[in-house]
N, C-alpha and C positions, 0 to 999 in steps of 0.2 A: 477536499475541504475548503480550501480558498474560496472556490466557488459558494459554495454555500452558507459560508460566512459573509461572504458579499451580498448575495441574497437577504441575509436575515438582517444586514446591516442597512440595505436598501428599503426592506418592510417595515424598519423599526426608526428609521431616518437619523440615522446614527452614521457618522464617515468612518471611513472603512481603507487603511493602507495595507498592500500584501507586498511581501519580502518577496521573490523569487531570484531564482540562480539566471547568471544572462544568458543560458540556453534553453531558459522554459520557452515552449513554442507558443507563438503567435496564436494561432486558433487559441489554446485555452488564458492568454493573457487579454486576448480581446474580450473573451468572453464575460470575462470578471472585469475590465472597463466597461462594460456595458449596461453593468447592473450599480456603474457608479461608483466602482471603488476605485482608491490611486496603486499603480503600480509601481514599485520600487526594483529596479533588476542592480543586483549584487553580482562581482565577480563571485565565481562560483568556491572557493575557500573561504571568502569573507561569508557567505550566507553558511557556509557549515557551519565554519565555528559559532555562528549564531545558533544553529540548532544542535549543534553540542554542547550548549550551556556555555563556552568560553568567551563570548565576546556577548556584549549587550548594543541593544539599536537604540539610537536617540531617536525614538516615535512620536510624533505631533507634539516637539519642543516639552516632554517630559507630560506630557496632559491624557496619552494616550494609555490604554491595557494592552499588553504585549499579550496575544494567544498562541502559545507555544503549540506548535502543531503537533508532536511526538509526546513530551511531557506531562501537557497540560491532563489534569486526572478525569477533567468532563470529558476531553474530546477522546481518552482511552474508553471510558462508559458507552459512550457515543458510538464508537466503533465497536464495543460489545453487544450492540443491540442488533447486527447482521449477525451474530452468531445465535442469538434467539430466534431470528426468522428461520436462520436453516434449520435449529434443532427442532421447529415447530412444523415446519413444511417438509423435513425429511429426518422424520422420526428413527431411520434404519442407517442414517450416515456413520460412515468407519472413517475417514478421512477428508482434511478441509486445506487444501493449501491456499494459502496467503503472499502475494507478492510484499515483497520486503525493501522496505525505505529506510525507515529511520526508529521502527519498533513499536510506532504506537498501534498500528492494525494489529498484528499480530498476537499486543498485549492484552489488547478489548476482545479480540476472538477469543485467545487463549483462558482468559481469566472466567468468562462466560462455561464456556466447554470443561475448564477443570471442573466448578464448580454443577454444573449439571448436567453431564456425560462426559467423565474424566476418560472412557474409553475408546473417544474420537479420538483419532490422531490432527494433530494441528502440525503442519509441514509450511517451509517457507519456500518460496521459488525465487531466486537470483541471477544475476548473469556470473559467468563463469571470469569474467575479466573483472566481477567485484564481488568476491565470496566472503562476507562480510560476516555472516550467521555459518557459513558451513567453516570457515577457518575458526572461528571461536568457538564454535560447539569441539570440535576436535582438538583443540587446545587448552579446552577448559575454563577459557578465560577470554577477554577483551581481546580480539587481536587486529593490528592494522589491515587496511589494503590498499592497493593502487584503486584509481577513480579514472574516468573518461568518459566525459559525456557522451549520451550515444541518444536514438530515440527514444529508446527506455527512460526518458527524464524521472519516472517518479519512484524509480527502487537504485538503489545501489550507495556507496558513499565509502569514506574512507576508513570505514571498520565501525564495528557497533557501538553502540554509545554505551557508557557505563552506567548512566540512568536508567536506561530503559533495559541493559542485561541482565540483572538480577532475574525479572520477568521473566527475558525470553529463552534465559537457559534452563529453566524450570518448567514453560509450559511449550515450547517449541521441540518436538521428537525429532526433526530432523528436517534438513536444506535441501532442496533438487538445485543443481545449476543447469543453466541452459545457456546455449549460444546463441547473439545476434540473428542466426541464419533461423533457428529453432524459434524464435520468437517471430520473428517476419512470417514465416511459415504459418504460425498460430493467427494471426492478424489478418492472414489471406483466408485461412478457413473460414473463420468468424463470420468474414464480410462474404464468402462465397455463399455459405452452408445456412448462416443465421440472420444476412444483412445487415449485421452489426459492425460498426467502424469502431474500432477497439483501441486505443491506445497502447504504444508496448508494453507499457509496465504490468495495464490489468492483463493482456494478453500474456505474459511472461508464466503467468500458472495454468494457462491453458498449455503453455509448451510442455512445462514440468511434467503436466498431467499425462500428453501424450509421448513423451520422452522416456516416460518412467513405469507407465500402467501396470507392467508387466510385475512391477517389484509392489504394488498397492493390491489389495484387496476392495474387492466389488468392480462395477461396471460406474463409466462415467455417465453423469445424468446430464449430456450435451444441451439439449432442448428445454430443461427444467429449469437450470440454474440460471440460463441468460433468457430467459422470459421473467426468471422472478427479479434479477438484479437488475434491471433495466433502469435509469435513472432521466431524469429528464432531460437532462443534456448530454445526447452521444458524446461529445469528446472528454467526459467526465466519466464516463462508464468504465465500472472497476469490477473484477471479476477475482472471485472464489470458485476453486473447482469441487465437487462434490462427489466423494464416490461412496457409494453405497452397498450395504451386504446384499448378496446373491440370494 
């Protein structure tokens, strides 16, 4: 999302400041800076407080507009267009696995699926060390969880956010937990088989699909979803895994 906002800002001549957690990879932040945006690194807990809505950031001396990466309705709607493409290209899709960070992607994809094809299962992929959705679905309410930075920097957190939980709890059928080792293996498979350099967060959904295929209906469409969801920048390649009915 930050990359796309930076690109739009560059094309529109608008100044853009991007807040990132301190562990954000240089590969991502450098690409954003190349587009003319300013990077502000924050300690992860402070960054999470802003994401969770518990703290505001004094941006641009009060002159800027803060676009929330999770709660903003336009962002959620934009995420939903991914599901529109999935349903158009894969009319027999039965399940979609979405990497889970704050819930904006899952909310957007889930909303479209619920309205256009409610028979499709929306599933999240998470690290077993940060089971936000998994724990919250089991408890029936938002649950806190531990978090530590890993190479899967785009997913995980200190717990489901109360602002997105009502949508997530309604739209997400289940969550699949994966280990860092499984994600690393998925990154390797994607590189060797499909010549795609995937970030850890995106590859988590592939790891979830590979580890839980026996529990999901249909067949994984490996080459199709990879070719259909490539973005213009390899570091920002993000995956959803589709299973189609046989």
